[in-house]
Chimera marker file (.cmm) of the C-alpha trace (Angstrom):
<marker_set name="trace">
<marker id="1" x="60.858" y="101.589" z="-91.515" r="1" g="1" b="0" radius="0.5"/>
<marker id="2" x="64.225" y="99.870" z="-91.185" r="1" g="1" b="0" radius="0.5"/>
<marker id="3" x="64.273" y="96.278" z="-89.972" r="1" g="1" b="0" radius="0.5"/>
<marker id="4" x="66.753" y="95.505" z="-87.159" r="1" g="1" b="0" radius="0.5"/>
<marker id="5" x="68.544" y="92.179" z="-86.957" r="1" g="1" b="0" radius="0.5"/>
<marker id="6" x="68.765" y="90.694" z="-83.451" r="1" g="1" b="0" radius="0.5"/>
<marker id="7" x="72.575" y="90.299" z="-83.479" r="1" g="1" b="0" radius="0.5"/>
<marker id="8" x="74.471" y="92.790" z="-85.577" r="1" g="1" b="0" radius="0.5"/>
<marker id="9" x="78.189" y="93.425" z="-85.109" r="1" g="1" b="0" radius="0.5"/>
<marker id="10" x="79.582" y="95.857" z="-87.631" r="1" g="1" b="0" radius="0.5"/>
<marker id="11" x="83.237" y="96.758" z="-87.150" r="1" g="1" b="0" radius="0.5"/>
<marker id="12" x="82.765" y="100.455" z="-87.791" r="1" g="1" b="0" radius="0.5"/>
<marker id="13" x="79.608" y="100.820" z="-85.731" r="1" g="1" b="0" radius="0.5"/>
<marker id="14" x="80.676" y="102.694" z="-82.586" r="1" g="1" b="0" radius="0.5"/>
<marker id="15" x="77.971" y="101.166" z="-80.420" r="1" g="1" b="0" radius="0.5"/>
<marker id="16" x="78.907" y="97.541" z="-81.049" r="1" g="1" b="0" radius="0.5"/>
<marker id="17" x="82.685" y="97.712" z="-80.963" r="1" g="1" b="0" radius="0.5"/>
<marker id="18" x="83.039" y="97.192" z="-77.182" r="1" g="1" b="0" radius="0.5"/>
<marker id="19" x="80.953" y="94.014" z="-77.463" r="1" g="1" b="0" radius="0.5"/>
<marker id="20" x="83.121" y="92.852" z="-80.362" r="1" g="1" b="0" radius="0.5"/>
<marker id="21" x="86.267" y="93.530" z="-78.312" r="1" g="1" b="0" radius="0.5"/>
<marker id="22" x="85.010" y="91.385" z="-75.440" r="1" g="1" b="0" radius="0.5"/>
<marker id="23" x="84.006" y="88.603" z="-77.830" r="1" g="1" b="0" radius="0.5"/>
<marker id="24" x="87.423" y="88.596" z="-79.501" r="1" g="1" b="0" radius="0.5"/>
<marker id="25" x="89.278" y="88.462" z="-76.166" r="1" g="1" b="0" radius="0.5"/>
<marker id="26" x="87.103" y="85.565" z="-74.993" r="1" g="1" b="0" radius="0.5"/>
<marker id="27" x="87.792" y="83.634" z="-78.197" r="1" g="1" b="0" radius="0.5"/>
<marker id="28" x="91.553" y="83.961" z="-77.644" r="1" g="1" b="0" radius="0.5"/>
<marker id="29" x="91.488" y="82.088" z="-74.327" r="1" g="1" b="0" radius="0.5"/>
<marker id="30" x="93.001" y="79.669" z="-73.517" r="1" g="1" b="0" radius="0.5"/>
<marker id="31" x="95.100" y="79.947" z="-76.668" r="1" g="1" b="0" radius="0.5"/>
<marker id="32" x="96.583" y="77.436" z="-79.027" r="1" g="1" b="0" radius="0.5"/>
<marker id="33" x="99.980" y="77.675" z="-77.358" r="1" g="1" b="0" radius="0.5"/>
<marker id="34" x="98.769" y="76.055" z="-74.140" r="1" g="1" b="0" radius="0.5"/>
<marker id="35" x="96.209" y="73.617" z="-75.493" r="1" g="1" b="0" radius="0.5"/>
<marker id="36" x="98.730" y="70.769" z="-75.421" r="1" g="1" b="0" radius="0.5"/>
<marker id="37" x="100.398" y="71.757" z="-72.132" r="1" g="1" b="0" radius="0.5"/>
<marker id="38" x="100.138" y="69.498" z="-69.100" r="1" g="1" b="0" radius="0.5"/>
<marker id="39" x="99.857" y="70.118" z="-65.351" r="1" g="1" b="0" radius="0.5"/>
<marker id="40" x="101.321" y="73.333" z="-64.002" r="1" g="1" b="0" radius="0.5"/>
<marker id="41" x="102.377" y="74.398" z="-67.492" r="1" g="1" b="0" radius="0.5"/>
<marker id="42" x="98.736" y="74.715" z="-68.500" r="1" g="1" b="0" radius="0.5"/>
<marker id="43" x="97.901" y="76.836" z="-65.446" r="1" g="1" b="0" radius="0.5"/>
<marker id="44" x="100.936" y="79.058" z="-66.078" r="1" g="1" b="0" radius="0.5"/>
<marker id="45" x="99.879" y="79.373" z="-69.697" r="1" g="1" b="0" radius="0.5"/>
<marker id="46" x="96.377" y="80.541" z="-68.856" r="1" g="1" b="0" radius="0.5"/>
<marker id="47" x="97.585" y="83.024" z="-66.218" r="1" g="1" b="0" radius="0.5"/>
<marker id="48" x="100.361" y="84.414" z="-68.444" r="1" g="1" b="0" radius="0.5"/>
<marker id="49" x="97.986" y="84.732" z="-71.410" r="1" g="1" b="0" radius="0.5"/>
<marker id="50" x="95.344" y="86.585" z="-69.382" r="1" g="1" b="0" radius="0.5"/>
<marker id="51" x="97.971" y="88.925" z="-67.898" r="1" g="1" b="0" radius="0.5"/>
<marker id="52" x="99.491" y="89.604" z="-71.301" r="1" g="1" b="0" radius="0.5"/>
<marker id="53" x="96.098" y="90.287" z="-72.903" r="1" g="1" b="0" radius="0.5"/>
<marker id="54" x="95.239" y="92.661" z="-70.065" r="1" g="1" b="0" radius="0.5"/>
<marker id="55" x="98.507" y="94.570" z="-70.377" r="1" g="1" b="0" radius="0.5"/>
<marker id="56" x="98.166" y="94.632" z="-74.158" r="1" g="1" b="0" radius="0.5"/>
<marker id="57" x="94.745" y="96.241" z="-73.820" r="1" g="1" b="0" radius="0.5"/>
<marker id="58" x="96.159" y="98.820" z="-71.416" r="1" g="1" b="0" radius="0.5"/>
<marker id="59" x="99.093" y="99.540" z="-73.750" r="1" g="1" b="0" radius="0.5"/>
<marker id="60" x="96.753" y="99.817" z="-76.720" r="1" g="1" b="0" radius="0.5"/>
<marker id="61" x="94.547" y="102.348" z="-74.935" r="1" g="1" b="0" radius="0.5"/>
<marker id="62" x="97.570" y="104.428" z="-73.921" r="1" g="1" b="0" radius="0.5"/>
<marker id="63" x="99.172" y="104.310" z="-77.375" r="1" g="1" b="0" radius="0.5"/>
<marker id="64" x="95.895" y="105.036" z="-79.155" r="1" g="1" b="0" radius="0.5"/>
<marker id="65" x="95.281" y="108.043" z="-76.909" r="1" g="1" b="0" radius="0.5"/>
<marker id="66" x="98.859" y="109.292" z="-77.200" r="1" g="1" b="0" radius="0.5"/>
<marker id="67" x="99.484" y="108.848" z="-80.914" r="1" g="1" b="0" radius="0.5"/>
<marker id="68" x="96.041" y="109.466" z="-82.460" r="1" g="1" b="0" radius="0.5"/>
<marker id="69" x="95.254" y="112.945" z="-83.724" r="1" g="1" b="0" radius="0.5"/>
<marker id="70" x="93.328" y="114.874" z="-81.081" r="1" g="1" b="0" radius="0.5"/>
<marker id="71" x="94.392" y="112.392" z="-78.366" r="1" g="1" b="0" radius="0.5"/>
<marker id="72" x="91.258" y="110.307" z="-78.885" r="1" g="1" b="0" radius="0.5"/>
<marker id="73" x="90.866" y="106.570" z="-78.397" r="1" g="1" b="0" radius="0.5"/>
<marker id="74" x="90.119" y="104.411" z="-81.390" r="1" g="1" b="0" radius="0.5"/>
<marker id="75" x="88.284" y="101.185" z="-80.619" r="1" g="1" b="0" radius="0.5"/>
<marker id="76" x="89.627" y="99.700" z="-83.858" r="1" g="1" b="0" radius="0.5"/>
<marker id="77" x="93.181" y="100.213" z="-82.536" r="1" g="1" b="0" radius="0.5"/>
<marker id="78" x="92.268" y="98.707" z="-79.191" r="1" g="1" b="0" radius="0.5"/>
<marker id="79" x="90.395" y="95.767" z="-80.685" r="1" g="1" b="0" radius="0.5"/>
<marker id="80" x="93.291" y="94.795" z="-82.935" r="1" g="1" b="0" radius="0.5"/>
<marker id="81" x="96.117" y="95.563" z="-80.542" r="1" g="1" b="0" radius="0.5"/>
<marker id="82" x="94.562" y="93.739" z="-77.581" r="1" g="1" b="0" radius="0.5"/>
<marker id="83" x="95.062" y="90.447" z="-79.383" r="1" g="1" b="0" radius="0.5"/>
<marker id="84" x="98.719" y="91.312" z="-79.948" r="1" g="1" b="0" radius="0.5"/>
<marker id="85" x="99.435" y="90.445" z="-76.298" r="1" g="1" b="0" radius="0.5"/>
<marker id="86" x="98.110" y="86.922" z="-76.809" r="1" g="1" b="0" radius="0.5"/>
<marker id="87" x="100.189" y="86.513" z="-79.964" r="1" g="1" b="0" radius="0.5"/>
<marker id="88" x="103.349" y="87.839" z="-78.323" r="1" g="1" b="0" radius="0.5"/>
<marker id="89" x="103.143" y="85.713" z="-75.173" r="1" g="1" b="0" radius="0.5"/>
<marker id="90" x="102.296" y="82.554" z="-77.134" r="1" g="1" b="0" radius="0.5"/>
<marker id="91" x="105.856" y="81.195" z="-77.297" r="1" g="1" b="0" radius="0.5"/>
<marker id="92" x="106.520" y="81.786" z="-73.605" r="1" g="1" b="0" radius="0.5"/>
<marker id="93" x="103.012" y="81.272" z="-72.190" r="1" g="1" b="0" radius="0.5"/>
<marker id="94" x="103.764" y="78.036" z="-70.347" r="1" g="1" b="0" radius="0.5"/>
<marker id="95" x="107.226" y="79.130" z="-69.206" r="1" g="1" b="0" radius="0.5"/>
<marker id="96" x="108.055" y="80.731" z="-65.873" r="1" g="1" b="0" radius="0.5"/>
<marker id="97" x="108.185" y="84.301" z="-67.108" r="1" g="1" b="0" radius="0.5"/>
<marker id="98" x="106.535" y="85.537" z="-63.904" r="1" g="1" b="0" radius="0.5"/>
<marker id="99" x="103.675" y="88.069" z="-63.875" r="1" g="1" b="0" radius="0.5"/>
<marker id="100" x="106.036" y="90.959" z="-64.620" r="1" g="1" b="0" radius="0.5"/>
<marker id="101" x="107.286" y="89.229" z="-67.749" r="1" g="1" b="0" radius="0.5"/>
<marker id="102" x="103.784" y="88.515" z="-69.045" r="1" g="1" b="0" radius="0.5"/>
<marker id="103" x="102.657" y="92.081" z="-68.308" r="1" g="1" b="0" radius="0.5"/>
<marker id="104" x="105.738" y="93.553" z="-70.011" r="1" g="1" b="0" radius="0.5"/>
<marker id="105" x="105.359" y="91.377" z="-73.107" r="1" g="1" b="0" radius="0.5"/>
<marker id="106" x="101.675" y="92.286" z="-73.406" r="1" g="1" b="0" radius="0.5"/>
<marker id="107" x="102.174" y="96.012" z="-72.854" r="1" g="1" b="0" radius="0.5"/>
<marker id="108" x="104.977" y="96.259" z="-75.420" r="1" g="1" b="0" radius="0.5"/>
<marker id="109" x="102.952" y="94.206" z="-77.918" r="1" g="1" b="0" radius="0.5"/>
<marker id="110" x="99.905" y="96.480" z="-77.521" r="1" g="1" b="0" radius="0.5"/>
<marker id="111" x="101.928" y="99.651" z="-78.030" r="1" g="1" b="0" radius="0.5"/>
<marker id="112" x="103.891" y="98.119" z="-80.914" r="1" g="1" b="0" radius="0.5"/>
<marker id="113" x="100.706" y="97.023" z="-82.661" r="1" g="1" b="0" radius="0.5"/>
<marker id="114" x="99.062" y="100.459" z="-82.412" r="1" g="1" b="0" radius="0.5"/>
<marker id="115" x="102.247" y="102.115" z="-83.666" r="1" g="1" b="0" radius="0.5"/>
<marker id="116" x="102.285" y="99.624" z="-86.504" r="1" g="1" b="0" radius="0.5"/>
<marker id="117" x="98.772" y="100.583" z="-87.572" r="1" g="1" b="0" radius="0.5"/>
<marker id="118" x="99.338" y="104.317" z="-87.200" r="1" g="1" b="0" radius="0.5"/>
<marker id="119" x="102.951" y="104.840" z="-88.290" r="1" g="1" b="0" radius="0.5"/>
<marker id="120" x="104.663" y="101.759" z="-89.720" r="1" g="1" b="0" radius="0.5"/>
<marker id="121" x="101.915" y="100.526" z="-92.061" r="1" g="1" b="0" radius="0.5"/>
<marker id="122" x="101.542" y="103.878" z="-93.877" r="1" g="1" b="0" radius="0.5"/>
<marker id="123" x="105.339" y="104.149" z="-94.152" r="1" g="1" b="0" radius="0.5"/>
<marker id="124" x="105.664" y="100.644" z="-95.626" r="1" g="1" b="0" radius="0.5"/>
<marker id="125" x="102.907" y="101.418" z="-98.108" r="1" g="1" b="0" radius="0.5"/>
<marker id="126" x="104.632" y="104.644" z="-99.145" r="1" g="1" b="0" radius="0.5"/>
<marker id="127" x="108.209" y="103.297" z="-99.329" r="1" g="1" b="0" radius="0.5"/>
<marker id="128" x="107.823" y="99.834" z="-100.834" r="1" g="1" b="0" radius="0.5"/>
<marker id="129" x="104.181" y="99.657" z="-101.882" r="1" g="1" b="0" radius="0.5"/>
<marker id="130" x="103.273" y="97.056" z="-99.265" r="1" g="1" b="0" radius="0.5"/>
<marker id="131" x="99.533" y="97.248" z="-98.676" r="1" g="1" b="0" radius="0.5"/>
<marker id="132" x="98.415" y="95.176" z="-95.686" r="1" g="1" b="0" radius="0.5"/>
<marker id="133" x="94.623" y="95.272" z="-95.943" r="1" g="1" b="0" radius="0.5"/>
<marker id="134" x="93.994" y="93.077" z="-92.890" r="1" g="1" b="0" radius="0.5"/>
<marker id="135" x="96.745" y="94.370" z="-90.602" r="1" g="1" b="0" radius="0.5"/>
<marker id="136" x="98.463" y="90.968" z="-90.427" r="1" g="1" b="0" radius="0.5"/>
<marker id="137" x="101.873" y="92.608" z="-90.028" r="1" g="1" b="0" radius="0.5"/>
<marker id="138" x="100.726" y="94.656" z="-87.041" r="1" g="1" b="0" radius="0.5"/>
<marker id="139" x="98.665" y="92.002" z="-85.281" r="1" g="1" b="0" radius="0.5"/>
<marker id="140" x="100.733" y="88.873" z="-85.949" r="1" g="1" b="0" radius="0.5"/>
<marker id="141" x="104.040" y="89.891" z="-87.559" r="1" g="1" b="0" radius="0.5"/>
<marker id="142" x="105.610" y="92.346" z="-85.130" r="1" g="1" b="0" radius="0.5"/>
<marker id="143" x="104.072" y="90.812" z="-81.966" r="1" g="1" b="0" radius="0.5"/>
<marker id="144" x="105.163" y="87.381" z="-83.253" r="1" g="1" b="0" radius="0.5"/>
<marker id="145" x="108.766" y="88.585" z="-83.534" r="1" g="1" b="0" radius="0.5"/>
<marker id="146" x="108.510" y="90.052" z="-80.042" r="1" g="1" b="0" radius="0.5"/>
<marker id="147" x="107.134" y="86.714" z="-78.812" r="1" g="1" b="0" radius="0.5"/>
<marker id="148" x="109.970" y="84.819" z="-80.478" r="1" g="1" b="0" radius="0.5"/>
<marker id="149" x="112.492" y="87.030" z="-78.713" r="1" g="1" b="0" radius="0.5"/>
<marker id="150" x="110.654" y="86.595" z="-75.385" r="1" g="1" b="0" radius="0.5"/>
<marker id="151" x="110.625" y="82.807" z="-75.856" r="1" g="1" b="0" radius="0.5"/>
<marker id="152" x="114.378" y="82.769" z="-76.567" r="1" g="1" b="0" radius="0.5"/>
<marker id="153" x="115.103" y="84.829" z="-73.453" r="1" g="1" b="0" radius="0.5"/>
<marker id="154" x="112.796" y="82.709" z="-71.254" r="1" g="1" b="0" radius="0.5"/>
<marker id="155" x="114.346" y="79.485" z="-72.572" r="1" g="1" b="0" radius="0.5"/>
<marker id="156" x="117.883" y="80.731" z="-72.043" r="1" g="1" b="0" radius="0.5"/>
<marker id="157" x="117.099" y="81.762" z="-68.463" r="1" g="1" b="0" radius="0.5"/>
<marker id="158" x="115.368" y="78.487" z="-67.503" r="1" g="1" b="0" radius="0.5"/>
<marker id="159" x="117.072" y="76.398" z="-64.845" r="1" g="1" b="0" radius="0.5"/>
<marker id="160" x="116.291" y="73.069" z="-63.226" r="1" g="1" b="0" radius="0.5"/>
<marker id="161" x="116.048" y="74.876" z="-59.868" r="1" g="1" b="0" radius="0.5"/>
<marker id="162" x="113.233" y="76.977" z="-61.288" r="1" g="1" b="0" radius="0.5"/>
<marker id="163" x="111.292" y="74.195" z="-63.021" r="1" g="1" b="0" radius="0.5"/>
<marker id="164" x="112.233" y="71.173" z="-60.937" r="1" g="1" b="0" radius="0.5"/>
<marker id="165" x="110.931" y="67.989" z="-62.556" r="1" g="1" b="0" radius="0.5"/>
<marker id="166" x="108.956" y="69.962" z="-65.140" r="1" g="1" b="0" radius="0.5"/>
<marker id="167" x="112.059" y="71.090" z="-67.033" r="1" g="1" b="0" radius="0.5"/>
<marker id="168" x="111.889" y="68.024" z="-69.271" r="1" g="1" b="0" radius="0.5"/>
<marker id="169" x="108.123" y="68.463" z="-69.779" r="1" g="1" b="0" radius="0.5"/>
<marker id="170" x="108.404" y="72.109" z="-70.813" r="1" g="1" b="0" radius="0.5"/>
<marker id="171" x="111.635" y="71.886" z="-72.821" r="1" g="1" b="0" radius="0.5"/>
<marker id="172" x="111.559" y="68.326" z="-74.114" r="1" g="1" b="0" radius="0.5"/>
<marker id="173" x="115.100" y="67.062" z="-74.710" r="1" g="1" b="0" radius="0.5"/>
<marker id="174" x="116.867" y="69.738" z="-72.695" r="1" g="1" b="0" radius="0.5"/>
<marker id="175" x="118.743" y="68.454" z="-69.641" r="1" g="1" b="0" radius="0.5"/>
<link id1="1" id2="2" r="1" g="1" b="0" radius="0.2"/>
<link id1="2" id2="3" r="1" g="1" b="0" radius="0.2"/>
<link id1="3" id2="4" r="1" g="1" b="0" radius="0.2"/>
<link id1="4" id2="5" r="1" g="1" b="0" radius="0.2"/>
<link id1="5" id2="6" r="1" g="1" b="0" radius="0.2"/>
<link id1="6" id2="7" r="1" g="1" b="0" radius="0.2"/>
<link id1="7" id2="8" r="1" g="1" b="0" radius="0.2"/>
<link id1="8" id2="9" r="1" g="1" b="0" radius="0.2"/>
<link id1="9" id2="10" r="1" g="1" b="0" radius="0.2"/>
<link id1="10" id2="11" r="1" g="1" b="0" radius="0.2"/>
<link id1="11" id2="12" r="1" g="1" b="0" radius="0.2"/>
<link id1="12" id2="13" r="1" g="1" b="0" radius="0.2"/>
<link id1="13" id2="14" r="1" g="1" b="0" radius="0.2"/>
<link id1="14" id2="15" r="1" g="1" b="0" radius="0.2"/>
<link id1="15" id2="16" r="1" g="1" b="0" radius="0.2"/>
<link id1="16" id2="17" r="1" g="1" b="0" radius="0.2"/>
<link id1="17" id2="18" r="1" g="1" b="0" radius="0.2"/>
<link id1="18" id2="19" r="1" g="1" b="0" radius="0.2"/>
<link id1="19" id2="20" r="1" g="1" b="0" radius="0.2"/>
<link id1="20" id2="21" r="1" g="1" b="0" radius="0.2"/>
<link id1="21" id2="22" r="1" g="1" b="0" radius="0.2"/>
<link id1="22" id2="23" r="1" g="1" b="0" radius="0.2"/>
<link id1="23" id2="24" r="1" g="1" b="0" radius="0.2"/>
<link id1="24" id2="25" r="1" g="1" b="0" radius="0.2"/>
<link id1="25" id2="26" r="1" g="1" b="0" radius="0.2"/>
<link id1="26" id2="27" r="1" g="1" b="0" radius="0.2"/>
<link id1="27" id2="28" r="1" g="1" b="0" radius="0.2"/>
<link id1="28" id2="29" r="1" g="1" b="0" radius="0.2"/>
<link id1="29" id2="30" r="1" g="1" b="0" radius="0.2"/>
<link id1="30" id2="31" r="1" g="1" b="0" radius="0.2"/>
<link id1="31" id2="32" r="1" g="1" b="0" radius="0.2"/>
<link id1="32" id2="33" r="1" g="1" b="0" radius="0.2"/>
<link id1="33" id2="34" r="1" g="1" b="0" radius="0.2"/>
<link id1="34" id2="35" r="1" g="1" b="0" radius="0.2"/>
<link id1="35" id2="36" r="1" g="1" b="0" radius="0.2"/>
<link id1="36" id2="37" r="1" g="1" b="0" radius="0.2"/>
<link id1="37" id2="38" r="1" g="1" b="0" radius="0.2"/>
<link id1="38" id2="39" r="1" g="1" b="0" radius="0.2"/>
<link id1="39" id2="40" r="1" g="1" b="0" radius="0.2"/>
<link id1="40" id2="41" r="1" g="1" b="0" radius="0.2"/>
<link id1="41" id2="42" r="1" g="1" b="0" radius="0.2"/>
<link id1="42" id2="43" r="1" g="1" b="0" radius="0.2"/>
<link id1="43" id2="44" r="1" g="1" b="0" radius="0.2"/>
<link id1="44" id2="45" r="1" g="1" b="0" radius="0.2"/>
<link id1="45" id2="46" r="1" g="1" b="0" radius="0.2"/>
<link id1="46" id2="47" r="1" g="1" b="0" radius="0.2"/>
<link id1="47" id2="48" r="1" g="1" b="0" radius="0.2"/>
<link id1="48" id2="49" r="1" g="1" b="0" radius="0.2"/>
<link id1="49" id2="50" r="1" g="1" b="0" radius="0.2"/>
<link id1="50" id2="51" r="1" g="1" b="0" radius="0.2"/>
<link id1="51" id2="52" r="1" g="1" b="0" radius="0.2"/>
<link id1="52" id2="53" r="1" g="1" b="0" radius="0.2"/>
<link id1="53" id2="54" r="1" g="1" b="0" radius="0.2"/>
<link id1="54" id2="55" r="1" g="1" b="0" radius="0.2"/>
<link id1="55" id2="56" r="1" g="1" b="0" radius="0.2"/>
<link id1="56" id2="57" r="1" g="1" b="0" radius="0.2"/>
<link id1="57" id2="58" r="1" g="1" b="0" radius="0.2"/>
<link id1="58" id2="59" r="1" g="1" b="0" radius="0.2"/>
<link id1="59" id2="60" r="1" g="1" b="0" radius="0.2"/>
<link id1="60" id2="61" r="1" g="1" b="0" radius="0.2"/>
<link id1="61" id2="62" r="1" g="1" b="0" radius="0.2"/>
<link id1="62" id2="63" r="1" g="1" b="0" radius="0.2"/>
<link id1="63" id2="64" r="1" g="1" b="0" radius="0.2"/>
<link id1="64" id2="65" r="1" g="1" b="0" radius="0.2"/>
<link id1="65" id2="66" r="1" g="1" b="0" radius="0.2"/>
<link id1="66" id2="67" r="1" g="1" b="0" radius="0.2"/>
<link id1="67" id2="68" r="1" g="1" b="0" radius="0.2"/>
<link id1="68" id2="69" r="1" g="1" b="0" radius="0.2"/>
<link id1="69" id2="70" r="1" g="1" b="0" radius="0.2"/>
<link id1="70" id2="71" r="1" g="1" b="0" radius="0.2"/>
<link id1="71" id2="72" r="1" g="1" b="0" radius="0.2"/>
<link id1="72" id2="73" r="1" g="1" b="0" radius="0.2"/>
<link id1="73" id2="74" r="1" g="1" b="0" radius="0.2"/>
<link id1="74" id2="75" r="1" g="1" b="0" radius="0.2"/>
<link id1="75" id2="76" r="1" g="1" b="0" radius="0.2"/>
<link id1="76" id2="77" r="1" g="1" b="0" radius="0.2"/>
<link id1="77" id2="78" r="1" g="1" b="0" radius="0.2"/>
<link id1="78" id2="79" r="1" g="1" b="0" radius="0.2"/>
<link id1="79" id2="80" r="1" g="1" b="0" radius="0.2"/>
<link id1="80" id2="81" r="1" g="1" b="0" radius="0.2"/>
<link id1="81" id2="82" r="1" g="1" b="0" radius="0.2"/>
<link id1="82" id2="83" r="1" g="1" b="0" radius="0.2"/>
<link id1="83" id2="84" r="1" g="1" b="0" radius="0.2"/>
<link id1="84" id2="85" r="1" g="1" b="0" radius="0.2"/>
<link id1="85" id2="86" r="1" g="1" b="0" radius="0.2"/>
<link id1="86" id2="87" r="1" g="1" b="0" radius="0.2"/>
<link id1="87" id2="88" r="1" g="1" b="0" radius="0.2"/>
<link id1="88" id2="89" r="1" g="1" b="0" radius="0.2"/>
<link id1="89" id2="90" r="1" g="1" b="0" radius="0.2"/>
<link id1="90" id2="91" r="1" g="1" b="0" radius="0.2"/>
<link id1="91" id2="92" r="1" g="1" b="0" radius="0.2"/>
<link id1="92" id2="93" r="1" g="1" b="0" radius="0.2"/>
<link id1="93" id2="94" r="1" g="1" b="0" radius="0.2"/>
<link id1="94" id2="95" r="1" g="1" b="0" radius="0.2"/>
<link id1="95" id2="96" r="1" g="1" b="0" radius="0.2"/>
<link id1="96" id2="97" r="1" g="1" b="0" radius="0.2"/>
<link id1="97" id2="98" r="1" g="1" b="0" radius="0.2"/>
<link id1="98" id2="99" r="1" g="1" b="0" radius="0.2"/>
<link id1="99" id2="100" r="1" g="1" b="0" radius="0.2"/>
<link id1="100" id2="101" r="1" g="1" b="0" radius="0.2"/>
<link id1="101" id2="102" r="1" g="1" b="0" radius="0.2"/>
<link id1="102" id2="103" r="1" g="1" b="0" radius="0.2"/>
<link id1="103" id2="104" r="1" g="1" b="0" radius="0.2"/>
<link id1="104" id2="105" r="1" g="1" b="0" radius="0.2"/>
<link id1="105" id2="106" r="1" g="1" b="0" radius="0.2"/>
<link id1="106" id2="107" r="1" g="1" b="0" radius="0.2"/>
<link id1="107" id2="108" r="1" g="1" b="0" radius="0.2"/>
<link id1="108" id2="109" r="1" g="1" b="0" radius="0.2"/>
<link id1="109" id2="110" r="1" g="1" b="0" radius="0.2"/>
<link id1="110" id2="111" r="1" g="1" b="0" radius="0.2"/>
<link id1="111" id2="112" r="1" g="1" b="0" radius="0.2"/>
<link id1="112" id2="113" r="1" g="1" b="0" radius="0.2"/>
<link id1="113" id2="114" r="1" g="1" b="0" radius="0.2"/>
<link id1="114" id2="115" r="1" g="1" b="0" radius="0.2"/>
<link id1="115" id2="116" r="1" g="1" b="0" radius="0.2"/>
<link id1="116" id2="117" r="1" g="1" b="0" radius="0.2"/>
<link id1="117" id2="118" r="1" g="1" b="0" radius="0.2"/>
<link id1="118" id2="119" r="1" g="1" b="0" radius="0.2"/>
<link id1="119" id2="120" r="1" g="1" b="0" radius="0.2"/>
<link id1="120" id2="121" r="1" g="1" b="0" radius="0.2"/>
<link id1="121" id2="122" r="1" g="1" b="0" radius="0.2"/>
<link id1="122" id2="123" r="1" g="1" b="0" radius="0.2"/>
<link id1="123" id2="124" r="1" g="1" b="0" radius="0.2"/>
<link id1="124" id2="125" r="1" g="1" b="0" radius="0.2"/>
<link id1="125" id2="126" r="1" g="1" b="0" radius="0.2"/>
<link id1="126" id2="127" r="1" g="1" b="0" radius="0.2"/>
<link id1="127" id2="128" r="1" g="1" b="0" radius="0.2"/>
<link id1="128" id2="129" r="1" g="1" b="0" radius="0.2"/>
<link id1="129" id2="130" r="1" g="1" b="0" radius="0.2"/>
<link id1="130" id2="131" r="1" g="1" b="0" radius="0.2"/>
<link id1="131" id2="132" r="1" g="1" b="0" radius="0.2"/>
<link id1="132" id2="133" r="1" g="1" b="0" radius="0.2"/>
<link id1="133" id2="134" r="1" g="1" b="0" radius="0.2"/>
<link id1="134" id2="135" r="1" g="1" b="0" radius="0.2"/>
<link id1="135" id2="136" r="1" g="1" b="0" radius="0.2"/>
<link id1="136" id2="137" r="1" g="1" b="0" radius="0.2"/>
<link id1="137" id2="138" r="1" g="1" b="0" radius="0.2"/>
<link id1="138" id2="139" r="1" g="1" b="0" radius="0.2"/>
<link id1="139" id2="140" r="1" g="1" b="0" radius="0.2"/>
<link id1="140" id2="141" r="1" g="1" b="0" radius="0.2"/>
<link id1="141" id2="142" r="1" g="1" b="0" radius="0.2"/>
<link id1="142" id2="143" r="1" g="1" b="0" radius="0.2"/>
<link id1="143" id2="144" r="1" g="1" b="0" radius="0.2"/>
<link id1="144" id2="145" r="1" g="1" b="0" radius="0.2"/>
<link id1="145" id2="146" r="1" g="1" b="0" radius="0.2"/>
<link id1="146" id2="147" r="1" g="1" b="0" radius="0.2"/>
<link id1="147" id2="148" r="1" g="1" b="0" radius="0.2"/>
<link id1="148" id2="149" r="1" g="1" b="0" radius="0.2"/>
<link id1="149" id2="150" r="1" g="1" b="0" radius="0.2"/>
<link id1="150" id2="151" r="1" g="1" b="0" radius="0.2"/>
<link id1="151" id2="152" r="1" g="1" b="0" radius="0.2"/>
<link id1="152" id2="153" r="1" g="1" b="0" radius="0.2"/>
<link id1="153" id2="154" r="1" g="1" b="0" radius="0.2"/>
<link id1="154" id2="155" r="1" g="1" b="0" radius="0.2"/>
<link id1="155" id2="156" r="1" g="1" b="0" radius="0.2"/>
<link id1="156" id2="157" r="1" g="1" b="0" radius="0.2"/>
<link id1="157" id2="158" r="1" g="1" b="0" radius="0.2"/>
<link id1="158" id2="159" r="1" g="1" b="0" radius="0.2"/>
<link id1="159" id2="160" r="1" g="1" b="0" radius="0.2"/>
<link id1="160" id2="161" r="1" g="1" b="0" radius="0.2"/>
<link id1="161" id2="162" r="1" g="1" b="0" radius="0.2"/>
<link id1="162" id2="163" r="1" g="1" b="0" radius="0.2"/>
<link id1="163" id2="164" r="1" g="1" b="0" radius="0.2"/>
<link id1="164" id2="165" r="1" g="1" b="0" radius="0.2"/>
<link id1="165" id2="166" r="1" g="1" b="0" radius="0.2"/>
<link id1="166" id2="167" r="1" g="1" b="0" radius="0.2"/>
<link id1="167" id2="168" r="1" g="1" b="0" radius="0.2"/>
<link id1="168" id2="169" r="1" g="1" b="0" radius="0.2"/>
<link id1="169" id2="170" r="1" g="1" b="0" radius="0.2"/>
<link id1="170" id2="171" r="1" g="1" b="0" radius="0.2"/>
<link id1="171" id2="172" r="1" g="1" b="0" radius="0.2"/>
<link id1="172" id2="173" r="1" g="1" b="0" radius="0.2"/>
<link id1="173" id2="174" r="1" g="1" b="0" radius="0.2"/>
<link id1="174" id2="175" r="1" g="1" b="0" radius="0.2"/>
</marker_set>
């Protein structure tokens, strides 16, 4: 008779993947990007990160269903791509990107990450021999570039009317 361990999370075990997804999302909060933030910036960071993770999960489910053969969900896609929203919003988490901005960044990151796993990674392996065994390019690379672009846009659009006295706190030497 086979002996069962009390806590067993195997990535390819269909029954434990939802638990692993929830555990991974909980570990991401509040995020390294907002750990050093102060006051309202910290609150904005938590809210924007949660919104982005939520939208990333939604985008990952849609992309996995749409682009997988047989229109089936893959929990591996969802598990990896859900974190992409947290990576992508990291540069702009404590900025006033508004809920729509956080949701958009997360959704695009989730879809981009799933497409990376399904389409871009096999193409890169075929064309240039790049073999990404851990999916770093799809989870951190592409969402990181998206986050950098989002941070540049949010910084360029920031005004003292929007931030008030917090402009110096959020942007340091900018005034």
